[in-house]
Structure formats: structure tokens, C-alpha cells
C-alpha positions as a Markdown table, in Angstrom:
| # | Residue | x | y | z |
|---|---|---|---|---|
| 1 | Unk | -32.8 | 9.4 | 19.9 |
| 2 | Unk | -34.3 | 7.7 | 16.8 |
| 3 | Unk | -32.8 | 5.4 | 14.2 |
| 4 | Unk | -33.7 | 5.2 | 10.5 |
| 5 | Unk | -32.5 | 2.9 | 7.8 |
| 6 | Unk | -32.1 | 4.4 | 4.3 |
| 7 | Unk | -31.2 | 3.1 | 0.9 |
| 8 | Unk | -27.9 | 4.3 | -0.6 |
| 9 | Unk | -26.8 | 5.3 | -4.1 |
| 10 | Unk | -24.1 | 3.7 | -6.2 |
| 11 | Unk | -22.4 | 5.1 | -9.3 |
| 12 | Unk | -22.7 | 1.8 | -11.2 |
| 13 | Unk | -24.7 | 0.4 | -14.0 |
| 14 | Unk | -28.3 | -0.2 | -13.1 |
| 15 | Unk | -28.1 | -4.0 | -12.8 |
| 16 | Unk | -25.1 | -3.6 | -10.5 |
| 17 | Unk | -27.0 | -1.1 | -8.4 |
| 18 | Unk | -29.8 | -3.6 | -7.7 |
| 19 | Unk | -27.3 | -6.1 | -6.4 |
| 20 | Unk | -25.4 | -3.6 | -4.3 |
| 21 | Unk | -28.6 | -2.2 | -2.7 |
| 22 | Unk | -29.3 | -5.7 | -1.6 |
| 23 | Unk | -26.0 | -5.7 | 0.3 |
| 24 | Unk | -25.5 | -2.2 | 1.8 |
| 25 | Unk | -27.6 | 0.4 | 3.5 |
| 26 | Unk | -27.1 | 3.6 | 5.5 |
| 27 | Unk | -28.0 | 3.7 | 9.2 |
| 28 | Unk | -28.9 | 7.1 | 10.5 |
| 29 | Unk | -29.2 | 8.2 | 14.2 |
| 30 | Unk | -31.2 | 11.3 | 14.7 |
| 31 | Unk | -33.3 | 13.3 | 17.1 |
| 32 | Unk | -36.4 | 15.5 | 16.7 |
| 33 | Unk | -36.2 | 19.0 | 18.0 |
| 34 | Unk | -38.8 | 21.7 | 17.3 |
| 35 | Unk | -40.4 | 19.3 | 14.8 |
| 36 | Unk | -37.1 | 19.3 | 12.9 |
| 37 | Unk | -35.0 | 16.2 | 12.2 |
| 38 | Unk | -31.3 | 16.5 | 13.3 |
| 39 | Unk | -28.8 | 13.9 | 12.1 |
| 40 | Unk | -26.5 | 12.9 | 15.0 |
| 41 | Unk | -24.5 | 10.3 | 13.3 |
| 42 | Unk | -24.7 | 7.7 | 10.5 |
| 43 | Unk | -22.7 | 4.9 | 9.0 |
| 44 | Unk | -22.8 | 2.3 | 6.2 |
| 45 | Unk | -24.0 | -1.1 | 7.2 |
| 46 | Unk | -23.9 | -4.5 | 5.5 |
| 47 | Unk | -27.3 | -6.2 | 5.2 |
| 48 | Unk | -25.7 | -9.6 | 4.4 |
| 49 | Unk | -23.2 | -11.4 | 6.6 |
| 50 | Unk | -20.6 | -12.7 | 4.1 |
| 51 | Unk | -17.0 | -11.7 | 3.4 |
| 52 | Unk | -16.6 | -9.1 | 0.7 |
| 53 | Unk | -13.6 | -8.6 | -1.6 |
| 54 | Unk | -12.0 | -5.6 | 0.0 |
| 55 | Unk | -10.3 | -4.5 | -3.3 |
| 56 | Unk | -13.8 | -4.2 | -5.0 |
| 57 | Unk | -15.3 | -2.5 | -1.9 |
| 58 | Unk | -12.6 | 0.1 | -1.8 |
| 59 | Unk | -12.1 | 0.8 | -5.5 |
| 60 | Unk | -15.3 | 0.0 | -7.3 |
| 61 | Unk | -18.4 | -0.6 | -5.1 |
| 62 | Unk | -18.5 | 2.8 | -3.4 |
| 63 | Unk | -21.8 | 3.5 | -1.6 |
| 64 | Unk | -23.1 | 7.1 | -1.5 |
| 65 | Unk | -25.5 | 8.4 | 1.1 |
| 66 | Unk | -27.5 | 11.4 | -0.3 |
| 67 | Unk | -27.8 | 14.5 | 1.9 |
| 68 | Unk | -31.3 | 15.1 | 3.1 |
| 69 | Unk | -30.9 | 18.9 | 2.7 |
| 70 | Unk | -30.2 | 18.6 | -1.0 |
| 71 | Unk | -32.8 | 17.7 | -3.6 |
| 72 | Unk | -30.2 | 17.5 | -6.4 |
| 73 | Unk | -28.7 | 14.2 | -5.4 |
| 74 | Unk | -25.7 | 15.8 | -3.6 |
| 75 | Unk | -23.8 | 13.2 | -1.6 |
| 76 | Unk | -23.2 | 13.6 | 2.2 |
| 77 | Unk | -20.1 | 15.7 | 2.9 |
| 78 | Unk | -18.6 | 12.9 | 5.1 |
| 79 | Unk | -19.3 | 10.1 | 2.7 |
| 80 | Unk | -15.6 | 9.3 | 2.2 |
| 81 | Unk | -15.0 | 8.9 | 5.9 |
| 82 | Unk | -17.9 | 6.6 | 6.3 |
| 83 | Unk | -16.9 | 4.6 | 3.2 |
| 84 | Unk | -13.3 | 4.1 | 4.6 |
| 85 | Unk | -14.7 | 3.1 | 7.9 |
| 86 | Unk | -16.9 | 0.5 | 6.1 |
| 87 | Unk | -13.8 | -0.9 | 4.4 |
| 88 | Unk | -12.0 | -1.2 | 7.7 |
| 89 | Unk | -14.9 | -3.0 | 9.3 |
| 90 | Unk | -15.4 | -5.4 | 6.5 |
| 91 | Unk | -11.7 | -6.1 | 6.3 |
| 92 | Unk | -11.7 | -7.3 | 10.0 |
| 93 | Unk | -14.2 | -10.0 | 9.0 |
| 94 | Unk | -12.4 | -10.9 | 5.8 |
| 95 | Unk | -8.9 | -11.4 | 7.4 |
| 96 | Unk | -10.2 | -13.8 | 10.0 |
| 97 | Unk | -11.6 | -16.1 | 7.3 |
| 98 | Unk | -9.2 | -15.8 | 4.3 |
| 99 | Unk | -5.7 | -14.7 | 5.1 |
| 100 | Unk | -4.6 | -18.0 | 6.6 |
| 101 | Unk | -5.7 | -20.3 | 3.8 |
| 102 | Unk | -4.3 | -17.8 | 1.2 |
| 103 | Unk | -0.9 | -17.9 | 3.0 |
| 104 | Unk | -0.9 | -21.7 | 3.0 |
| 105 | Unk | -1.2 | -21.6 | -0.8 |
| 106 | Unk | 1.6 | -19.1 | -0.8 |
| 107 | Unk | 3.9 | -21.5 | 1.2 |
| 108 | Unk | 2.9 | -24.4 | -1.2 |
| 109 | Unk | 4.1 | -22.3 | -4.1 |
| 110 | Unk | 7.5 | -21.8 | -2.4 |
| 111 | Unk | 7.8 | -25.5 | -1.9 |
| 112 | Unk | 7.1 | -26.0 | -5.6 |
| 113 | Unk | 9.9 | -23.6 | -6.5 |
| 114 | Unk | 12.3 | -25.6 | -4.3 |
| 115 | Unk | 11.3 | -28.8 | -6.0 |
| 116 | Unk | 12.0 | -27.2 | -9.4 |
| 117 | Unk | 15.6 | -26.2 | -8.9 |
| 118 | Unk | 15.2 | -22.8 | -7.3 |
| 119 | Unk | 16.8 | -21.7 | -4.1 |
| 120 | Unk | 14.3 | -19.8 | -1.9 |
| 121 | Unk | 14.9 | -17.1 | 0.8 |
| 122 | Unk | 11.8 | -16.4 | 2.9 |
| 123 | Unk | 11.7 | -14.2 | 5.9 |
| 124 | Unk | 9.2 | -12.1 | 8.0 |
| 125 | Unk | 9.5 | -8.5 | 9.1 |
| 126 | Unk | 7.2 | -6.4 | 11.4 |
| 127 | Unk | 5.9 | -3.1 | 10.3 |
| 128 | Unk | 7.5 | -0.4 | 12.5 |
| 129 | Unk | 4.6 | 2.1 | 12.4 |
| 130 | Unk | 2.3 | 2.7 | 9.4 |
| 131 | Unk | 2.4 | 2.0 | 5.7 |
| 132 | Unk | 0.5 | 2.9 | 2.6 |
| 133 | Unk | 1.5 | 1.7 | -0.9 |
| 134 | Unk | -0.1 | 3.4 | -3.8 |
| 135 | Unk | -1.4 | 6.5 | -2.0 |
| 136 | Unk | -1.2 | 8.7 | -5.1 |
| 137 | Unk | -2.8 | 6.3 | -7.6 |
| 138 | Unk | -6.0 | 7.4 | -9.3 |
| 139 | Unk | -9.0 | 6.8 | -7.1 |
| 140 | Unk | -12.6 | 8.2 | -6.8 |
| 141 | Unk | -11.9 | 9.0 | -3.2 |
| 142 | Unk | -8.8 | 11.1 | -4.0 |
| 143 | Unk | -6.4 | 8.9 | -2.0 |
| 144 | Unk | -5.7 | 5.3 | -2.8 |
| 145 | Unk | -4.0 | 2.1 | -1.5 |
| 146 | Unk | -3.0 | -1.0 | -3.4 |
| 147 | Unk | -5.1 | -4.1 | -2.6 |
| 148 | Unk | -4.5 | -7.5 | -4.2 |
| 149 | Unk | -6.8 | -7.6 | -7.2 |
| 150 | Unk | -7.8 | -11.3 | -6.6 |
| 151 | Unk | -7.4 | -11.8 | -2.8 |
| 152 | Unk | -8.4 | -8.3 | -1.7 |
| 153 | Unk | -5.9 | -7.6 | 1.0 |
| 154 | Unk | -3.1 | -5.0 | 1.2 |
| 155 | Unk | 0.2 | -6.3 | -0.1 |
| 156 | Unk | 3.6 | -5.0 | -1.4 |
| 157 | Unk | 4.2 | -5.7 | -5.1 |
| 158 | Unk | 7.4 | -7.5 | -5.9 |
| 159 | Unk | 8.2 | -4.8 | -8.4 |
| 160 | Unk | 8.2 | -2.2 | -5.5 |
| 161 | Unk | 10.5 | -4.5 | -3.4 |
| 162 | Unk | 12.9 | -4.8 | -6.4 |
| 163 | Unk | 12.8 | -1.0 | -6.9 |
| 164 | Unk | 13.7 | -0.1 | -3.3 |
| 165 | Unk | 16.4 | -2.7 | -3.2 |
| 166 | Unk | 17.9 | -1.4 | -6.4 |
| 167 | Unk | 17.8 | 2.1 | -5.0 |
| 168 | Unk | 19.4 | 1.0 | -1.8 |
| 169 | Unk | 22.3 | -0.5 | -3.8 |
| 170 | Unk | 22.7 | 2.7 | -5.8 |
| 171 | Unk | 22.9 | 4.7 | -2.6 |
| 172 | Unk | 25.6 | 2.4 | -1.3 |
| 173 | Unk | 27.6 | 2.7 | -4.4 |
| 174 | Unk | 27.3 | 6.5 | -4.5 |
| 175 | Unk | 28.3 | 6.7 | -0.8 |
| 176 | Unk | 31.4 | 4.6 | -1.5 |
| 177 | Unk | 32.5 | 6.4 | -4.6 |
| 178 | Unk | 31.3 | 10.0 | -4.6 |
| 179 | Unk | 34.2 | 12.5 | -4.8 |
| 180 | Unk | 34.1 | 15.7 | -2.7 |
| 181 | Unk | 33.4 | 18.0 | -5.7 |
| 182 | Unk | 30.6 | 15.8 | -7.1 |
| 183 | Unk | 26.9 | 16.5 | -6.8 |
| 184 | Unk | 25.3 | 13.5 | -5.0 |
| 185 | Unk | 22.1 | 13.6 | -7.2 |
| 186 | Unk | 24.2 | 13.5 | -10.3 |
| 187 | Unk | 26.2 | 10.5 | -9.0 |
| 188 | Unk | 23.0 | 8.6 | -8.2 |
| 189 | Unk | 21.6 | 9.3 | -11.7 |
| 190 | Unk | 24.9 | 8.2 | -13.4 |
| 191 | Unk | 25.1 | 4.9 | -11.5 |
| 192 | Unk | 21.4 | 4.2 | -12.2 |
| 193 | Unk | 21.9 | 4.7 | -15.9 |
| 194 | Unk | 25.0 | 2.4 | -15.9 |
| 195 | Unk | 22.9 | -0.3 | -14.1 |
| 196 | Unk | 20.3 | -0.1 | -16.8 |
| 197 | Unk | 22.9 | -0.2 | -19.6 |
| 198 | Unk | 26.3 | -1.3 | -18.2 |
| 199 | Unk | 29.5 | -0.1 | -20.0 |
| 200 | Unk | 31.1 | -3.0 | -21.8 |
| 201 | Unk | 34.5 | -2.5 | -20.1 |
| 202 | Unk | 36.5 | -0.2 | -17.9 |
| 203 | Unk | 33.9 | 0.4 | -15.2 |
| 204 | Unk | 33.3 | -1.2 | -11.9 |
| 205 | Unk | 32.1 | -0.3 | -8.4 |
| 206 | Unk | 32.3 | -2.0 | -5.1 |
| 207 | Unk | 30.8 | -1.8 | -1.7 |
| 208 | Unk | 32.0 | -4.0 | 1.2 |
| 209 | Unk | 29.3 | -6.6 | 0.2 |
| 210 | Unk | 28.6 | -6.2 | -3.5 |
| 211 | Unk | 30.2 | -5.5 | -6.8 |
| 212 | Unk | 28.7 | -3.7 | -9.7 |
| 213 | Unk | 28.7 | -6.9 | -11.8 |
| 214 | Unk | 26.8 | -8.7 | -9.0 |
| 215 | Unk | 24.2 | -5.9 | -9.0 |
| 216 | Unk | 23.7 | -6.1 | -12.7 |
| 217 | Unk | 23.2 | -9.9 | -12.4 |
| 218 | Unk | 20.7 | -9.4 | -9.6 |
| 219 | Unk | 18.5 | -6.7 | -11.1 |
| 220 | Unk | 19.1 | -7.3 | -14.8 |
| 221 | Unk | 19.3 | -4.6 | -17.5 |
| 222 | Unk | 17.2 | -3.3 | -20.4 |
| 223 | Unk | 18.5 | -6.3 | -22.4 |
| 224 | Unk | 18.7 | -9.1 | -19.9 |
| 225 | Unk | 16.5 | -10.3 | -17.1 |
| 226 | Unk | 17.8 | -10.4 | -13.5 |
| 227 | Unk | 18.8 | -13.6 | -11.8 |
| 228 | Unk | 16.7 | -13.0 | -8.7 |
| 229 | Unk | 12.9 | -13.1 | -8.5 |
| 230 | Unk | 11.2 | -10.7 | -6.1 |
| 231 | Unk | 7.8 | -12.0 | -5.1 |
| 232 | Unk | 4.9 | -10.0 | -3.7 |
| 233 | Unk | 4.9 | -9.7 | 0.1 |
| 234 | Unk | 1.8 | -10.9 | 1.9 |
| 235 | Unk | 0.6 | -10.0 | 5.4 |
| 236 | Unk | -0.3 | -12.3 | 8.2 |
| 237 | Unk | -3.5 | -12.2 | 10.3 |
| 238 | Unk | -2.1 | -9.5 | 12.6 |
| 239 | Unk | -2.7 | -6.9 | 9.9 |
| 240 | Unk | -4.9 | -3.9 | 10.9 |
| 241 | Unk | -6.2 | -1.1 | 8.8 |
| 242 | Unk | -6.8 | 2.5 | 10.1 |
| 243 | Unk | -7.2 | 6.1 | 9.0 |
| 244 | Unk | -4.7 | 8.9 | 8.9 |
| 245 | Unk | -5.1 | 12.6 | 7.8 |
| 246 | Unk | -3.3 | 14.8 | 5.4 |
| 247 | Unk | -4.1 | 18.3 | 6.6 |
| 248 | Unk | -3.4 | 21.1 | 4.2 |
| 249 | Unk | -3.2 | 24.3 | 6.3 |
| 250 | Unk | -2.9 | 26.6 | 3.3 |
| 251 | Unk | -5.2 | 25.2 | 0.6 |
| 252 | Unk | -5.4 | 28.4 | -1.4 |
| 253 | Unk | -1.6 | 28.5 | -1.7 |
| 254 | Unk | -1.6 | 25.0 | -3.3 |
| 255 | Unk | -4.8 | 25.5 | -5.4 |
| 256 | Unk | -4.4 | 29.0 | -6.8 |
| 257 | Unk | -1.0 | 30.2 | -5.7 |
| 258 | Unk | -2.3 | 32.8 | -3.1 |
| 259 | Unk | 0.0 | 33.7 | -0.3 |
| 260 | Unk | -0.2 | 31.3 | 2.6 |
| 261 | Unk | -2.0 | 32.7 | 5.7 |
| 262 | Unk | -3.4 | 31.5 | 9.0 |
| 263 | Unk | -6.9 | 32.8 | 7.9 |
| 264 | Unk | -7.2 | 29.9 | 5.4 |
| 265 | Unk | -9.3 | 27.0 | 6.6 |
| 266 | Unk | -7.4 | 23.6 | 6.8 |
| 267 | Unk | -8.9 | 20.9 | 4.6 |
| 268 | Unk | -8.2 | 17.5 | 6.3 |
| 269 | Unk | -8.1 | 14.6 | 3.9 |
| 270 | Unk | -8.5 | 11.2 | 5.4 |
| 271 | Unk | -6.8 | 8.2 | 3.8 |
| 272 | Unk | -6.5 | 4.5 | 4.5 |
| 273 | Unk | -3.3 | 3.1 | 6.0 |
| 274 | Unk | -2.0 | -0.2 | 7.2 |
| 275 | Unk | -1.4 | 0.6 | 10.9 |
| 276 | Unk | -0.1 | -2.8 | 12.1 |
| 277 | Unk | 1.2 | -5.8 | 10.3 |
| 278 | Unk | 3.8 | -8.5 | 9.8 |
| 279 | Unk | 4.7 | -9.2 | 6.2 |
| 280 | Unk | 6.2 | -12.3 | 4.6 |
| 281 | Unk | 8.9 | -11.7 | 2.0 |
| 282 | Unk | 10.2 | -14.2 | -0.5 |
| 283 | Unk | 13.1 | -14.3 | -3.1 |
| 284 | Unk | 14.1 | -17.0 | -5.4 |
| 285 | Unk | 17.0 | -17.7 | -7.7 |
| 286 | Unk | 19.1 | -20.6 | -9.1 |
| 287 | Unk | 22.2 | -18.7 | -7.9 |
| 288 | Unk | 22.4 | -19.2 | -4.2 |
| 289 | Unk | 25.3 | -16.7 | -3.8 |
| 290 | Unk | 23.4 | -13.9 | -5.3 |
| 291 | Unk | 20.2 | -14.9 | -3.5 |
| 292 | Unk | 21.8 | -14.6 | -0.1 |
| 293 | Unk | 23.2 | -11.2 | -0.9 |
| 294 | Unk | 19.9 | -10.0 | -2.3 |
| 295 | Unk | 18.1 | -11.1 | 0.8 |
| 296 | Unk | 20.4 | -9.1 | 3.0 |
| 297 | Unk | 20.1 | -6.0 | 0.8 |
| 298 | Unk | 16.3 | -6.2 | 0.8 |
| 299 | Unk | 16.2 | -6.4 | 4.6 |
| 300 | Unk | 18.5 | -3.4 | 4.8 |
| 301 | Unk | 16.3 | -1.4 | 2.4 |
| 302 | Unk | 13.1 | -2.2 | 4.3 |
| 303 | Unk | 14.6 | -1.4 | 7.7 |
| 304 | Unk | 16.5 | 1.7 | 6.7 |
| 305 | Unk | 14.7 | 3.1 | 3.7 |
| 306 | Unk | 11.1 | 1.8 | 3.8 |
| 307 | Unk | 8.6 | 1.1 | 1.1 |
| 308 | Unk | 5.5 | 3.0 | -0.2 |
| 309 | Unk | 4.5 | 6.6 | 0.3 |
| 310 | Unk | 5.5 | 9.1 | 3.1 |
| 311 | Unk | 8.7 | 7.2 | 4.0 |
| 312 | Unk | 10.3 | 10.5 | 4.9 |
| 313 | Unk | 8.1 | 10.8 | 8.1 |
| 314 | Unk | 8.5 | 7.1 | 9.1 |
| 315 | Unk | 5.9 | 5.3 | 7.0 |
| 316 | Unk | 6.8 | 1.9 | 5.4 |
| 317 | Unk | 9.8 | 1.1 | 7.7 |
| 318 | Unk | 10.2 | -2.4 | 9.1 |
| 319 | Unk | 11.8 | -4.1 | 12.0 |
| 320 | Unk | 13.1 | -7.6 | 12.4 |
| 321 | Unk | 10.5 | -10.1 | 13.4 |
| 322 | Unk | 11.0 | -12.5 | 16.3 |
| 323 | Unk | 9.3 | -15.2 | 14.3 |
| 324 | Unk | 10.1 | -16.9 | 11.0 |
| 325 | Unk | 8.0 | -17.2 | 7.9 |
| 326 | Unk | 4.6 | -18.5 | 9.1 |
| 327 | Unk | 0.9 | -18.0 | 8.7 |
């Protein structure tokens, strides 16, 4: 078996290409049979040993290996798989160097909040299985994932955490007050609208732990900010990235509406996931009563409902961690 190092192509401005070609290359493994070169395997490789920003590597600095059999600059058919594998490999080096100091800064910010009149609730949960936040966002590789735009690691935006907690509250209200002849979806929609713009009088809902007025105070309305702040959730050093597959068995059915049939070739689409992690969650408020209730609701939402894409098959669900908030 032989090995050959080749330059790779980037779809970036020419000055950027020069920089990128000094960082990445494609490593091919091949054999010669009957005077013909047969590629056995290949991968992207970093020429320089420094930690890259994974957000940029995943979303912007995408290397492209050209197919030897095409003279029209056609990229290799498994370029996406190799790019995602490069992201996973580079992330392993990144997390060992940067996640701990970033989290120390995170804890310092919480201490600053406490010194400035805020009550803080911080806790840690373990990912039950896998998670991907932002799978359907626009991306050159078809499937996406949210990485922190500064720090470069996967995280859960505070807005997403606020959204799933609000939805969990709406579900609880609907379960408690739905009548037998009412459509559950209509009840959910009605409660959601009332949370956005609460009636001035004559309306209230209760669960065993929360009143409608408390929910309005927690999440706010279109006219008033909520009294509880939901912060982004950061992972600790245990985080691992991996690959999963969406396998469309009937591509022509989804693409052109043809009848599904077993003669159609499946088109597997690989995508990036968080396959293992513990995440640190934080809430803050000047109202300790509301803060305690919100913390409980957020934990319930994460454990029972999950966050991100594909929660219906178990993605994004959390379990209680044996450890507290720590780096």
C-alpha cells in the first residue's frame, strides 16, 4: 500500500485559501494494480498542531478533496463524511485545552451576578443518549449543529431552554384544564396565546406547583420582560462528538412524490451529534420564589421532554447528574 499527500480545495476568497492550504491537506492511501491507482481510503489531516475554532471549521472552513477521476473539479463523493470526521478529531484536541478555562470564566460570571443582587440557581445534568441542536439550520453540508460562535463548542442557547420550559408549562396547564370534548392542540394554542397576551381579568389556571400569573411573571409577555433569566448551557470536558445517520429509504417519494417502493436506493445522510456530555445550566432572578419554581420546571422539561431535534426518538433527554455544577 502507498500513501500520497495532496492539496485540498476551499470555497473561500483566494487570500483565505492560501491560509487554509497551509493548515489542511488530504492524505490518501492507495495501491497500484495493473498499472492503475486504486484509492483505498483517505482523510483530511491538519498540517499544524494548534487548536482550531470548531465553529469556523464546521461552518465556514470546509476543505474539499477533488476526485481524481473528474477533470471538472468535482469533489469526492464522501467529502462530507471526511469533513465531519475532521471536526470530531479537532474537537478532541480543542476540548482538552479550552473547555475548563472557559467554564471557570462562566462560574466567575455567576459569582458577579450574586454580588449584584441576583439569586442564582445552577445545576448539572447528564445527557441520556444523544443530542443535536440546530440540525435543520442552513448549512453547506445539508445538516447542521449549533456551535458557540466565539468559543466554538456545542452548547444549548438560553432561548431554547426558555422555550422548552414554557412549552412544558403549557402542557401541564392543558393537562389540568382540558375538558373531555376539547381538542388538545386547540387548548395548547389557546393557552400559549394567553401567555403571550394575558387577559386583563377573569382568567386563571393552576397546576399543583404553578399559577398562570406566576408563569406570566417567569416568561414575560409581548409587552413585558420575564423576571427569570435563562443562560446558555455549557458542556464540561466529558463531551464527545459522533456521527449518526438519517436514512431515507424512499428518496423518490420525498423528492418527486413517486410511490414508495423497495427498489429505491436508500440515501444515507450523516450528521454530527453530541453523543456524550454533561451540561451546566444556570438561571438568575431577583425573585427567589419564582427562581426555585423555574429551576424545577426546567429540570422536568429536560428530563421528560428534551431539547433540540429528534426528541421523539430519545434525542436531547437528560438525567440527573451525581455531581453538582463544576468544571
